[in-house]
TORSE-578196 format. One record per residue (C-alpha): residue number from 0; residue in three letters; x, y, z. Coordinates in nm, 4 decimals, padded with zeros to 6 digits. Layout:
N
<rec NUM,"ala",<X,Y,Z>> ...
This chain:
465
<rec 0,"unk",<-03.7089,12.1449,-04.7811>> <rec 1,"unk",<-03.4869,12.3569,-05.0101>> <rec 2,"unk",<-03.0876,12.2738,-05.0556>> <rec 3,"unk",<-02.8542,12.5235,-04.8722>> <rec 4,"unk",<-02.7392,12.7598,-05.1737>> <rec 5,"unk",<-02.3881,12.9473,-05.0685>> <rec 6,"unk",<-02.1729,13.1880,-05.2642>> <rec 7,"unk",<-02.0333,12.9114,-05.4577>> <rec 8,"unk",<-02.3575,12.8211,-05.6312>> <rec 9,"unk",<-02.4302,13.1737,-05.7143>> <rec 10,"unk",<-02.0738,13.2295,-05.8362>> <rec 11,"unk",<-02.1438,12.9468,-06.0771>> <rec 12,"unk",<-02.4467,13.0708,-06.2297>> <rec 13,"unk",<-02.3079,13.4282,-06.2621>> <rec 14,"unk",<-02.0063,13.2734,-06.4682>> <rec 15,"unk",<-02.2841,13.0509,-06.6927>> <rec 16,"unk",<-02.4229,13.3923,-06.7489>> <rec 17,"unk",<-02.1157,13.5214,-06.8472>> <rec 18,"unk",<-02.0198,13.2541,-07.0437>> <rec 19,"unk",<-02.2765,13.1916,-07.2997>> <rec 20,"unk",<-02.3130,13.5628,-07.3151>> <rec 21,"unk",<-01.9414,13.5755,-07.4666>> <rec 22,"unk",<-02.0502,13.2676,-07.6607>> <rec 23,"unk",<-02.3246,13.4629,-07.8163>> <rec 24,"unk",<-02.1099,13.7361,-07.9106>> <rec 25,"unk",<-01.9734,13.5243,-08.0967>> <rec 26,"unk",<-01.6047,13.5350,-07.8963>> <rec 27,"unk",<-01.3491,13.2885,-07.7070>> <rec 28,"unk",<-01.4467,13.1592,-07.3411>> <rec 29,"unk",<-01.1337,13.0432,-07.2571>> <rec 30,"unk",<-01.0413,13.3600,-07.0716>> <rec 31,"unk",<-01.3629,13.3222,-06.8735>> <rec 32,"unk",<-01.4052,12.9877,-06.7755>> <rec 33,"unk",<-01.0511,13.0102,-06.6315>> <rec 34,"unk",<-01.1712,13.3594,-06.4248>> <rec 35,"unk",<-01.4766,13.1113,-06.3592>> <rec 36,"unk",<-01.2644,12.8152,-06.2069>> <rec 37,"unk",<-00.9728,13.1011,-05.9860>> <rec 38,"unk",<-01.2944,13.2832,-05.8333>> <rec 39,"unk",<-01.4381,12.9521,-05.6981>> <rec 40,"unk",<-01.1119,12.7805,-05.6179>> <rec 41,"unk",<-01.0597,13.1203,-05.3862>> <rec 42,"unk",<-01.4021,13.1820,-05.2223>> <rec 43,"unk",<-01.3804,12.7761,-05.1734>> <rec 44,"unk",<-01.0729,12.7303,-05.0912>> <rec 45,"unk",<-00.8995,13.0633,-04.9398>> <rec 46,"unk",<-00.5926,12.9453,-05.0596>> <rec 47,"unk",<-00.4284,13.1763,-05.3138>> <rec 48,"unk",<-00.1599,12.9313,-05.3782>> <rec 49,"unk",<-00.4630,12.6269,-05.3959>> <rec 50,"unk",<-00.6521,12.8361,-05.6418>> <rec 51,"unk",<-00.3429,12.8564,-05.9074>> <rec 52,"unk",<-00.2668,12.5011,-05.8534>> <rec 53,"unk",<-00.7166,12.4371,-05.9221>> <rec 54,"unk",<-00.6860,12.6098,-06.2776>> <rec 55,"unk",<-00.4112,12.3345,-06.3650>> <rec 56,"unk",<-00.5816,12.0710,-06.1811>> <rec 57,"unk",<-00.8996,12.1668,-06.3207>> <rec 58,"unk",<-00.7144,12.1064,-06.6801>> <rec 59,"unk",<-00.5802,11.7508,-06.5846>> <rec 60,"unk",<-00.9218,11.6497,-06.4544>> <rec 61,"unk",<-01.1227,11.8061,-06.8126>> <rec 62,"unk",<-00.8304,11.6092,-07.0274>> <rec 63,"unk",<-00.9038,11.2973,-06.7968>> <rec 64,"unk",<-01.2282,11.2749,-06.8721>> <rec 65,"unk",<-01.2270,11.4026,-07.2353>> <rec 66,"unk",<-00.9405,11.1363,-07.3459>> <rec 67,"unk",<-01.1361,10.8297,-07.4615>> <rec 68,"unk",<-01.3166,11.0581,-07.6823>> <rec 69,"unk",<-01.0321,11.2427,-07.7906>> <rec 70,"unk",<-00.8164,10.9379,-07.8226>> <rec 71,"unk",<-01.0970,10.7875,-08.0452>> <rec 72,"unk",<-01.1482,11.0730,-08.2524>> <rec 73,"unk",<-00.7840,11.0641,-08.3596>> <rec 74,"unk",<-00.7641,10.7035,-08.4148>> <rec 75,"unk",<-01.0901,10.7583,-08.6643>> <rec 76,"unk",<-00.8793,11.0996,-08.8333>> <rec 77,"unk",<-00.5331,10.8984,-08.8887>> <rec 78,"unk",<-00.7711,10.5513,-09.0298>> <rec 79,"unk",<-00.9184,10.8507,-09.2482>> <rec 80,"unk",<-00.6116,10.9647,-09.3638>> <rec 81,"unk",<-00.4964,10.6514,-09.5166>> <rec 82,"unk",<-00.8059,10.5302,-09.6599>> <rec 83,"unk",<-00.7965,10.8932,-09.8416>> <rec 84,"unk",<-00.4214,10.8493,-09.9159>> <rec 85,"unk",<-00.4853,10.5288,-10.0854>> <rec 86,"unk",<-00.7976,10.6112,-10.2965>> <rec 87,"unk",<-01.0241,10.3505,-10.1162>> <rec 88,"unk",<-01.2398,10.6377,-09.9585>> <rec 89,"unk",<-01.3318,10.7484,-10.2766>> <rec 90,"unk",<-01.4230,10.3423,-10.4028>> <rec 91,"unk",<-01.6033,10.3367,-10.0730>> <rec 92,"unk",<-01.8191,10.6537,-10.0911>> <rec 93,"unk",<-01.9560,10.5727,-10.4938>> <rec 94,"unk",<-02.2397,10.4107,-10.3525>> <rec 95,"unk",<-02.3737,10.6684,-10.1624>> <rec 96,"unk",<-02.3129,10.9297,-10.3775>> <rec 97,"unk",<-02.5142,10.7815,-10.6290>> <rec 98,"unk",<-02.8264,10.7480,-10.3727>> <rec 99,"unk",<-02.7090,11.1243,-10.2319>> <rec 100,"unk",<-02.7739,11.3736,-10.4865>> <rec 101,"unk",<-02.8743,11.7100,-10.3039>> <rec 102,"unk",<-02.7939,11.8909,-09.9945>> <rec 103,"unk",<-03.1556,11.8019,-09.8586>> <rec 104,"unk",<-03.1209,11.4202,-09.9427>> <rec 105,"unk",<-02.7690,11.4472,-09.7733>> <rec 106,"unk",<-02.9211,11.6137,-09.4547>> <rec 107,"unk",<-03.2174,11.3596,-09.3754>> <rec 108,"unk",<-03.0726,11.0432,-09.5539>> <rec 109,"unk",<-02.7205,11.1134,-09.2730>> <rec 110,"unk",<-02.9510,11.1800,-08.9933>> <rec 111,"unk",<-03.2021,10.9223,-08.9923>> <rec 112,"unk",<-02.8653,10.6746,-09.0576>> <rec 113,"unk",<-02.7677,10.7953,-08.7885>> <rec 114,"unk",<-03.0405,10.7574,-08.5535>> <rec 115,"unk",<-03.1244,10.4170,-08.6444>> <rec 116,"unk",<-02.7433,10.3263,-08.5614>> <rec 117,"unk",<-02.7579,10.5462,-08.2512>> <rec 118,"unk",<-03.0291,10.3390,-08.0869>> <rec 119,"unk",<-02.8460,10.0283,-08.1143>> <rec 120,"unk",<-02.5113,10.1306,-08.0285>> <rec 121,"unk",<-02.5267,10.5204,-07.8807>> <rec 122,"unk",<-02.3713,10.7968,-08.0987>> <rec 123,"unk",<-02.0245,10.8150,-08.0730>> <rec 124,"unk",<-01.9298,10.4789,-08.2484>> <rec 125,"unk",<-02.1811,10.5991,-08.4758>> <rec 126,"unk",<-02.0315,10.8915,-08.5413>> <rec 127,"unk",<-01.7220,10.7147,-08.6010>> <rec 128,"unk",<-01.8917,10.4638,-08.8433>> <rec 129,"unk",<-02.0588,10.7044,-09.0355>> <rec 130,"unk",<-01.8820,11.0330,-09.0364>> <rec 131,"unk",<-01.5549,10.9294,-09.2300>> <rec 132,"unk",<-01.7334,10.7768,-09.5565>> <rec 133,"unk",<-02.0295,11.0052,-09.5763>> <rec 134,"unk",<-01.8940,11.3765,-09.4819>> <rec 135,"unk",<-01.7376,11.4041,-09.8710>> <rec 136,"unk",<-02.0384,11.2419,-09.9797>> <rec 137,"unk",<-02.2688,11.4841,-09.8362>> <rec 138,"unk",<-01.9974,11.8190,-09.9271>> <rec 139,"unk",<-01.9739,11.6962,-10.3049>> <rec 140,"unk",<-02.3344,11.7597,-10.3594>> <rec 141,"unk",<-02.3400,12.0776,-10.1749>> <rec 142,"unk",<-02.4167,12.0131,-09.8140>> <rec 143,"unk",<-02.1657,12.2373,-09.5982>> <rec 144,"unk",<-01.9576,12.0052,-09.3378>> <rec 145,"unk",<-02.1956,12.2131,-09.0691>> <rec 146,"unk",<-02.4502,12.0740,-09.2345>> <rec 147,"unk",<-02.3206,11.6978,-09.1548>> <rec 148,"unk",<-02.2481,11.7870,-08.7970>> <rec 149,"unk",<-02.5621,11.9196,-08.7602>> <rec 150,"unk",<-02.7424,11.6230,-08.8573>> <rec 151,"unk",<-02.5459,11.3813,-08.6716>> <rec 152,"unk",<-02.5451,11.5473,-08.3796>> <rec 153,"unk",<-02.9157,11.6079,-08.4083>> <rec 154,"unk",<-03.0479,11.3086,-08.4766>> <rec 155,"unk",<-02.7638,11.0733,-08.2679>> <rec 156,"unk",<-02.7126,11.2577,-07.9524>> <rec 157,"unk",<-03.0486,11.4247,-07.9958>> <rec 158,"unk",<-03.3208,11.2515,-08.1092>> <rec 159,"unk",<-03.2115,10.8632,-08.0444>> <rec 160,"unk",<-02.9822,10.9563,-07.7322>> <rec 161,"unk",<-03.2843,11.1375,-07.5244>> <rec 162,"unk",<-03.5186,10.8388,-07.6441>> <rec 163,"unk",<-03.2438,10.5819,-07.5640>> <rec 164,"unk",<-03.5364,10.2971,-07.6703>> <rec 165,"unk",<-03.3205,10.0266,-07.7184>> <rec 166,"unk",<-03.0161,10.0652,-07.4520>> <rec 167,"unk",<-03.2734,10.1796,-07.2016>> <rec 168,"unk",<-02.9985,10.3240,-06.9926>> <rec 169,"unk",<-03.0814,10.6780,-06.9778>> <rec 170,"unk",<-03.4752,10.5772,-06.8918>> <rec 171,"unk",<-03.3529,10.3188,-06.6264>> <rec 172,"unk",<-03.1756,10.5880,-06.4368>> <rec 173,"unk",<-03.5004,10.8020,-06.4822>> <rec 174,"unk",<-03.7584,10.5355,-06.3667>> <rec 175,"unk",<-03.5437,10.4198,-06.0745>> <rec 176,"unk",<-03.5210,10.7696,-05.9220>> <rec 177,"unk",<-03.9138,10.8341,-06.0397>> <rec 178,"unk",<-04.0180,10.4894,-05.8880>> <rec 179,"unk",<-04.1502,10.3748,-06.2155>> <rec 180,"unk",<-04.1356,10.0622,-06.4402>> <rec 181,"unk",<-03.8501,10.1601,-06.7199>> <rec 182,"unk",<-04.1377,10.1220,-06.9571>> <rec 183,"unk",<-04.3729,10.3389,-06.8507>> <rec 184,"unk",<-04.0955,10.5733,-06.8580>> <rec 185,"unk",<-04.0003,10.4595,-07.2401>> <rec 186,"unk",<-04.3873,10.4721,-07.3511>> <rec 187,"unk",<-04.4537,10.7909,-07.2403>> <rec 188,"unk",<-04.1262,10.8996,-07.3524>> <rec 189,"unk",<-04.2226,10.8349,-07.7319>> <rec 190,"unk",<-04.4932,11.0935,-07.8303>> <rec 191,"unk",<-04.2246,11.3178,-07.6650>> <rec 192,"unk",<-03.9133,11.2288,-07.8258>> <rec 193,"unk",<-04.0986,11.2538,-08.1647>> <rec 194,"unk",<-04.2277,11.5933,-08.1610>> <rec 195,"unk",<-03.8942,11.7186,-08.0044>> <rec 196,"unk",<-03.7124,11.5192,-08.2663>> <rec 197,"unk",<-03.9624,11.6171,-08.5692>> <rec 198,"unk",<-04.0049,12.0431,-08.4109>> <rec 199,"unk",<-03.5719,12.0395,-08.4169>> <rec 200,"unk",<-03.4568,11.8939,-08.7031>> <rec 201,"unk",<-03.6861,12.0434,-08.9426>> <rec 202,"unk",<-03.6235,12.4065,-08.7797>> <rec 203,"unk",<-03.2422,12.3028,-08.7996>> <rec 204,"unk",<-03.2719,12.2173,-09.1771>> <rec 205,"unk",<-03.5500,12.5352,-09.2517>> <rec 206,"unk",<-03.2175,12.7580,-09.1140>> <rec 207,"unk",<-02.9556,12.5885,-09.3016>> <rec 208,"unk",<-03.1340,12.5926,-09.5865>> <rec 209,"unk",<-03.1613,12.9625,-09.5552>> <rec 210,"unk",<-02.8210,13.0397,-09.4653>> <rec 211,"unk",<-02.7039,12.8580,-09.7493>> <rec 212,"unk",<-02.9702,13.0469,-09.9886>> <rec 213,"unk",<-02.8030,13.4075,-09.8551>> <rec 214,"unk",<-02.4594,13.2645,-09.8831>> <rec 215,"unk",<-02.4070,13.2700,-09.4933>> <rec 216,"unk",<-02.3055,12.9461,-09.5325>> <rec 217,"unk",<-02.0876,12.7715,-09.8073>> <rec 218,"unk",<-01.9323,12.4440,-09.8299>> <rec 219,"unk",<-01.5750,12.5558,-09.8951>> <rec 220,"unk",<-01.5517,12.7546,-09.5503>> <rec 221,"unk",<-01.2227,12.8584,-09.4043>> <rec 222,"unk",<-01.3214,12.6566,-09.1053>> <rec 223,"unk",<-01.2857,12.3456,-09.2977>> <rec 224,"unk",<-01.0112,12.4321,-09.5319>> <rec 225,"unk",<-00.8043,12.5199,-09.2010>> <rec 226,"unk",<-00.8946,12.1946,-09.0225>> <rec 227,"unk",<-00.8631,11.9026,-09.2704>> <rec 228,"unk",<-00.5122,11.9574,-09.4123>> <rec 229,"unk",<-00.6394,11.7672,-09.7574>> <rec 230,"unk",<-00.5051,11.4486,-09.8334>> <rec 231,"unk",<-00.4818,11.3784,-10.1866>> <rec 232,"unk",<-00.4990,11.0396,-10.3307>> <rec 233,"unk",<-00.1912,10.9029,-10.4771>> <rec 234,"unk",<-00.3960,10.5933,-10.6803>> <rec 235,"unk",<00.0206,10.4470,-10.7609>> <rec 236,"unk",<-00.0059,10.2975,-10.3678>> <rec 237,"unk",<-00.2617,10.0303,-10.4400>> <rec 238,"unk",<-00.4178,09.8290,-10.7321>> <rec 239,"unk",<-00.7478,09.9199,-10.7828>> <rec 240,"unk",<-00.8327,09.5809,-10.7102>> <rec 241,"unk",<-00.6460,09.6293,-10.3742>> <rec 242,"unk",<-00.8811,09.9072,-10.3240>> <rec 243,"unk",<-01.1686,09.7421,-10.4553>> <rec 244,"unk",<-01.0850,09.4267,-10.2293>> <rec 245,"unk",<-01.0124,09.7317,-09.9215>> <rec 246,"unk",<-01.3810,09.8925,-09.9677>> <rec 247,"unk",<-01.5485,09.6177,-09.9596>> <rec 248,"unk",<-01.3332,09.4669,-09.6576>> <rec 249,"unk",<-01.3756,09.7848,-09.4196>> <rec 250,"unk",<-01.7486,09.8057,-09.4327>> <rec 251,"unk",<-01.7704,09.4219,-09.3501>> <rec 252,"unk",<-01.5054,09.4599,-09.0578>> <rec 253,"unk",<-01.7289,09.7646,-08.8855>> <rec 254,"unk",<-02.0529,09.5323,-08.9677>> <rec 255,"unk",<-01.9005,09.2660,-08.7408>> <rec 256,"unk",<-01.7849,09.5244,-08.4808>> <rec 257,"unk",<-02.1782,09.5842,-08.4936>> <rec 258,"unk",<-02.2274,09.2126,-08.4237>> <rec 259,"unk",<-02.0056,09.1823,-08.1720>> <rec 260,"unk",<-02.1420,09.5004,-07.9990>> <rec 261,"unk",<-02.5310,09.3462,-08.0032>> <rec 262,"unk",<-02.4019,08.9855,-07.9323>> <rec 263,"unk",<-02.1783,09.0522,-07.6134>> <rec 264,"unk",<-02.4034,09.4159,-07.5129>> <rec 265,"unk",<-02.1305,09.6802,-07.5838>> <rec 266,"unk",<-02.2057,09.9966,-07.5341>> <rec 267,"unk",<-02.0955,10.3449,-07.4967>> <rec 268,"unk",<-01.7743,10.3589,-07.4443>> <rec 269,"unk",<-01.6894,09.9677,-07.4901>> <rec 270,"unk",<-01.8455,09.9807,-07.8122>> <rec 271,"unk",<-01.6553,10.3375,-07.9379>> <rec 272,"unk",<-01.3653,10.1222,-07.7863>> <rec 273,"unk",<-01.3600,09.8513,-07.9959>> <rec 274,"unk",<-01.4234,10.0970,-08.3384>> <rec 275,"unk",<-01.1240,10.2486,-08.2524>> <rec 276,"unk",<-00.9513,09.9371,-08.2037>> <rec 277,"unk",<-01.0179,09.7941,-08.5216>> <rec 278,"unk",<-00.9104,10.1219,-08.7028>> <rec 279,"unk",<-00.6222,10.0702,-08.5817>> <rec 280,"unk",<-00.5878,09.7573,-08.7337>> <rec 281,"unk",<-00.7374,09.9058,-09.0695>> <rec 282,"unk",<-00.4749,10.1461,-09.0333>> <rec 283,"unk",<-00.1808,09.9333,-08.9823>> <rec 284,"unk",<-00.2702,09.6960,-09.2611>> <rec 285,"unk",<-00.3264,09.9782,-09.5308>> <rec 286,"unk",<00.0254,10.1467,-09.4173>> <rec 287,"unk",<00.2110,09.8105,-09.4580>> <rec 288,"unk",<00.0413,09.6940,-09.7876>> <rec 289,"unk",<00.0325,10.0841,-09.9279>> <rec 290,"unk",<00.3767,10.2196,-09.8309>> <rec 291,"unk",<00.5794,09.8424,-09.8083>> <rec 292,"unk",<00.9074,09.9206,-09.6983>> <rec 293,"unk",<00.8303,10.2388,-09.5505>> <rec 294,"unk",<00.5160,10.1172,-09.4059>> <rec 295,"unk",<00.6416,10.0770,-09.0425>> <rec 296,"unk",<00.7247,10.5116,-09.0292>> <rec 297,"unk",<00.4171,10.5675,-09.2314>> <rec 298,"unk",<00.1680,10.3994,-08.9565>> <rec 299,"unk",<00.3545,10.6288,-08.6912>> <rec 300,"unk",<00.2829,10.9405,-08.8887>> <rec 301,"unk",<-00.0880,10.8847,-08.9491>> <rec 302,"unk",<-00.0997,10.8535,-08.5960>> <rec 303,"unk",<00.1073,11.1523,-08.5643>> <rec 304,"unk",<-00.1667,11.3487,-08.7858>> <rec 305,"unk",<-00.4501,11.2316,-08.6073>> <rec 306,"unk",<-00.3105,11.3256,-08.2634>> <rec 307,"unk",<-00.2232,11.6818,-08.4150>> <rec 308,"unk",<-00.5280,11.6641,-08.5381>> <rec 309,"unk",<-00.7008,11.5483,-08.2085>> <rec 310,"unk",<-00.5911,11.8199,-07.9811>> <rec 311,"unk",<-00.5821,12.0944,-08.2209>> <rec 312,"unk",<-00.9592,12.0432,-08.1995>> <rec 313,"unk",<-00.9796,11.9862,-07.8517>> <rec 314,"unk",<-00.7661,12.2358,-07.7146>> <rec 315,"unk",<-01.0481,12.5222,-07.7062>> <rec 316,"unk",<-01.2592,12.2823,-07.5850>> <rec 317,"unk",<-01.0809,12.2224,-07.2227>> <rec 318,"unk",<-01.0718,12.5045,-07.0125>> <rec 319,"unk",<-01.4581,12.5583,-07.0750>> <rec 320,"unk",<-01.5332,12.1399,-06.9914>> <rec 321,"unk",<-01.2924,12.2438,-06.6934>> <rec 322,"unk",<-01.5009,12.5120,-06.5513>> <rec 323,"unk",<-01.8449,12.2861,-06.5957>> <rec 324,"unk",<-01.7216,12.0114,-06.4162>> <rec 325,"unk",<-01.7017,12.2097,-06.1186>> <rec 326,"unk",<-02.0404,12.1681,-06.1250>> <rec 327,"unk",<-02.0701,11.7817,-06.0723>> <rec 328,"unk",<-01.8577,11.5710,-05.9308>> <rec 329,"unk",<-01.5140,11.7403,-06.0627>> <rec 330,"unk",<-01.5582,11.9855,-05.7665>> <rec 331,"unk",<-01.4763,11.7792,-05.4656>> <rec 332,"unk",<-01.2157,11.5841,-05.6637>> <rec 333,"unk",<-01.0719,11.8949,-05.7378>> <rec 334,"unk",<-01.1230,12.1432,-05.4791>> <rec 335,"unk",<-01.1910,11.9028,-05.1977>> <rec 336,"unk",<-01.5118,11.9401,-04.9378>> <rec 337,"unk",<-01.6064,12.2702,-04.9485>> <rec 338,"unk",<-01.9730,12.2467,-05.0697>> <rec 339,"unk",<-02.2491,12.2324,-04.7654>> <rec 340,"unk",<-02.2823,11.8542,-04.6277>> <rec 341,"unk",<-02.6207,11.8092,-04.7979>> <rec 342,"unk",<-02.4674,11.9029,-05.1402>> <rec 343,"unk",<-02.5420,11.6629,-05.4245>> <rec 344,"unk",<-02.3036,11.9106,-05.6315>> <rec 345,"unk",<-02.3584,12.3198,-05.7765>> <rec 346,"unk",<-02.5857,12.1558,-06.1148>> <rec 347,"unk",<-02.8011,11.9368,-05.8867>> <rec 348,"unk",<-02.8162,12.1950,-05.5769>> <rec 349,"unk",<-02.9014,12.4754,-05.7951>> <rec 350,"unk",<-03.2102,12.2318,-05.9999>> <rec 351,"unk",<-03.3331,12.0965,-05.6080>> <rec 352,"unk",<-03.3562,12.4691,-05.5121>> <rec 353,"unk",<-03.5880,12.5813,-05.8366>> <rec 354,"unk",<-03.8415,12.2862,-05.8058>> <rec 355,"unk",<-03.8605,12.3554,-05.4352>> <rec 356,"unk",<-03.9160,12.7455,-05.5193>> <rec 357,"unk",<-04.2198,12.7652,-05.7733>> <rec 358,"unk",<-04.6123,12.6862,-05.7468>> <rec 359,"unk",<-04.7413,12.3300,-05.7913>> <rec 360,"unk",<-05.0080,12.3263,-06.1199>> <rec 361,"unk",<-04.9338,12.1088,-06.3996>> <rec 362,"unk",<-04.8126,12.3866,-06.6430>> <rec 363,"unk",<-04.5325,12.4673,-06.4027>> <rec 364,"unk",<-04.4478,12.1388,-06.3210>> <rec 365,"unk",<-04.3853,12.0726,-06.6958>> <rec 366,"unk",<-04.1852,12.3695,-06.7430>> <rec 367,"unk",<-03.9675,12.3224,-06.4168>> <rec 368,"unk",<-03.8770,11.9877,-06.5342>> <rec 369,"unk",<-03.7756,12.1180,-06.8202>> <rec 370,"unk",<-03.5862,12.3845,-06.6929>> <rec 371,"unk",<-03.4235,12.1224,-06.4358>> <rec 372,"unk",<-03.2932,11.8956,-06.7316>> <rec 373,"unk",<-03.1422,12.2000,-06.9105>> <rec 374,"unk",<-02.9785,12.2845,-06.5680>> <rec 375,"unk",<-02.8483,11.9385,-06.5108>> <rec 376,"unk",<-02.7317,11.9253,-06.8676>> <rec 377,"unk",<-02.5011,12.2115,-06.8025>> <rec 378,"unk",<-02.2468,11.9728,-06.7103>> <rec 379,"unk",<-02.1867,11.8355,-07.0276>> <rec 380,"unk",<-02.2697,11.4749,-06.9626>> <rec 381,"unk",<-02.6768,11.4891,-07.0084>> <rec 382,"unk",<-02.6520,11.1958,-06.7788>> <rec 383,"unk",<-02.5471,11.3216,-06.4268>> <rec 384,"unk",<-02.8544,11.5180,-06.3742>> <rec 385,"unk",<-03.1266,11.2905,-06.5307>> <rec 386,"unk",<-03.1664,11.1079,-06.2010>> <rec 387,"unk",<-03.2350,11.4350,-05.9928>> <rec 388,"unk",<-03.5229,11.4841,-06.3298>> <rec 389,"unk",<-03.6447,11.1554,-06.1835>> <rec 390,"unk",<-03.6853,11.2557,-05.8290>> <rec 391,"unk",<-03.8239,11.6205,-05.8709>> <rec 392,"unk",<-04.1089,11.4610,-06.1482>> <rec 393,"unk",<-04.2099,11.1610,-05.8870>> <rec 394,"unk",<-04.2224,11.4905,-05.6549>> <rec 395,"unk",<-04.4258,11.7056,-05.8594>> <rec 396,"unk",<-04.6683,11.4032,-05.9700>> <rec 397,"unk",<-04.7418,11.3450,-05.5948>> <rec 398,"unk",<-04.8405,11.6856,-05.5606>> <rec 399,"unk",<-05.0977,11.7181,-05.8307>> <rec 400,"unk",<-05.1984,11.3705,-05.8534>> <rec 401,"unk",<-05.0946,11.2682,-06.2424>> <rec 402,"unk",<-04.8223,11.2501,-06.4906>> <rec 403,"unk",<-04.5397,11.1166,-06.3083>> <rec 404,"unk",<-04.3731,10.9001,-06.6369>> <rec 405,"unk",<-04.4545,11.1923,-06.8615>> <rec 406,"unk",<-04.2620,11.5125,-06.6145>> <rec 407,"unk",<-04.0022,11.2072,-06.5998>> <rec 408,"unk",<-03.9603,11.1443,-06.9540>> <rec 409,"unk",<-03.9478,11.5328,-07.0245>> <rec 410,"unk",<-03.6936,11.6317,-06.7693>> <rec 411,"unk",<-03.4942,11.3242,-06.9259>> <rec 412,"unk",<-03.4934,11.4475,-07.2683>> <rec 413,"unk",<-03.4146,11.8751,-07.1558>> <rec 414,"unk",<-03.1347,11.7032,-07.0134>> <rec 415,"unk",<-02.9707,11.5111,-07.2632>> <rec 416,"unk",<-03.0766,11.7333,-07.5328>> <rec 417,"unk",<-02.9062,11.9706,-07.3547>> <rec 418,"unk",<-02.6120,11.8050,-07.1956>> <rec 419,"unk",<-02.6000,11.4668,-07.3952>> <rec 420,"unk",<-02.4504,11.6460,-07.7390>> <rec 421,"unk",<-02.6237,11.9535,-07.8695>> <rec 422,"unk",<-02.6126,12.2389,-07.7622>> <rec 423,"unk",<-02.2855,12.2292,-07.4700>> <rec 424,"unk",<-01.9595,12.2278,-07.6975>> <rec 425,"unk",<-01.7629,11.9674,-07.5293>> <rec 426,"unk",<-02.0481,11.6968,-07.5313>> <rec 427,"unk",<-02.0638,11.7860,-07.9253>> <rec 428,"unk",<-01.7246,11.7314,-07.9613>> <rec 429,"unk",<-01.7181,11.3815,-08.1576>> <rec 430,"unk",<-01.9725,11.5004,-08.4033>> <rec 431,"unk",<-01.7453,11.8666,-08.4668>> <rec 432,"unk",<-01.4355,11.6646,-08.4912>> <rec 433,"unk",<-01.5421,11.4226,-08.7595>> <rec 434,"unk",<-01.6950,11.7093,-08.9752>> <rec 435,"unk",<-01.3828,11.8805,-08.8749>> <rec 436,"unk",<-01.5801,12.1966,-08.7925>> <rec 437,"unk",<-01.5788,12.4562,-08.4656>> <rec 438,"unk",<-01.7598,12.2708,-08.2290>> <rec 439,"unk",<-01.8385,12.6111,-08.0679>> <rec 440,"unk",<-02.0216,12.7417,-08.4314>> <rec 441,"unk",<-02.1911,12.3866,-08.4316>> <rec 442,"unk",<-02.3663,12.4692,-08.0590>> <rec 443,"unk",<-02.4193,12.8316,-08.1660>> <rec 444,"unk",<-02.5920,12.6783,-08.4689>> <rec 445,"unk",<-02.8182,12.3422,-08.2513>> <rec 446,"unk",<-02.9390,12.6476,-08.0118>> <rec 447,"unk",<-03.2093,12.8186,-08.1456>> <rec 448,"unk",<-03.3762,12.4804,-08.3278>> <rec 449,"unk",<-03.3391,12.2855,-07.9876>> <rec 450,"unk",<-03.4781,12.5753,-07.7953>> <rec 451,"unk",<-03.7749,12.6186,-07.9857>> <rec 452,"unk",<-03.8042,12.2241,-08.0021>> <rec 453,"unk",<-03.7774,12.2063,-07.6202>> <rec 454,"unk",<-04.0052,12.4873,-07.5521>> <rec 455,"unk",<-04.3166,12.3218,-07.7944>> <rec 456,"unk",<-04.2072,11.9555,-07.6356>> <rec 457,"unk",<-04.3343,12.1120,-07.2770>> <rec 458,"unk",<-04.6374,12.2984,-07.4435>> <rec 459,"unk",<-04.6983,11.9322,-07.5493>> <rec 460,"unk",<-04.6409,11.7871,-07.2406>> <rec 461,"unk",<-04.8548,11.9828,-07.0103>> <rec 462,"unk",<-05.1212,11.8651,-07.2408>> <rec 463,"unk",<-05.0544,11.4623,-07.1906>> <rec 464,"unk",<-04.9950,11.5271,-06.7987>> 
């Protein structure tokens, strides 16, 4: 039996189409998102004052959801400012500068390192660990910051998170919903993750190299310069031996964090918090060492710089996040109980409706699972809809008599590639912020490679079912 779709569902779909259209036209989506929030609110509540309040409350909800990411990015930026100011950053990156000698080497080296670290500790802390150190190296050898962000994003939030082979949070959710053992879903996902990752990263690299060759994308882009507020090193702040000492100590401190994450089984937010806390301690110690009597004031100054950067980057993201959160649990929290009683949220309802409205075959099952994953990924988490993908996979596999694990893995991969941080602008904020690029431009850059990857992966899945 299909889910009941109301006017709220169709309004949400209409505004998604409008938002995507505006993004393709390279225009700002803030006004469209606010209009979408207001329209959903007025139709749901019938109250003008409540709808106007709903816009403000949706912003508060979005900020609350995004705050941990804003905070860790701001702290990492503050720490990177003091590393750059004292010249420690130059010492730290010198070994990588010898290894990474070309834009191509920079792209693949950063991507593979990001993927490996993300498998063990998830992408957000991996972005924080790698970004500040490797970004300057890549830029020096000619890879634009946008290329660095793409590499970190596609390998980390794409390949590593969609497979999640080590931590297995994603396959646990999908396998439970599909009624399958976790190991079965992980095994089925291996070829699909490999195909998706290879196709997407190779396509992205090809388009990147093409645009660099045609001068459409350059290292010294105005976006980078406008957002970095470039800090010049002052070698008088620390002696050469002090810089060398801290250049060794800081990686050791983060390596100990990695050990602690493994031993204490910290993941996601907990792992990110450990990285953030370590960064604060490094910031304080270096400020006191470098600025002596002015250390107290300079610590605050660096933190202010970091927070200014964080909120400047996240400012345009909050309205679009506020709109898309209405597609999930945010609707009830912001506007109240105005959806049908059986509703699982607007986005999940749309996914269920799609699953019940198509004829069954293994080819159609693969297409629908990819579509459902992509639709549920639009809320920006990548994880909220993968249980639905598992349930639908079980339904389809029962009907066609095969392919439960493959369909489950396909839905998981699609949801996480779209919503986990490669296409939805606020989901890919960590990589964009660390690399100091526009998240909307990064999303546009990722769109074609990820779409090609999903099409090829879906076709491969049809043969594996």
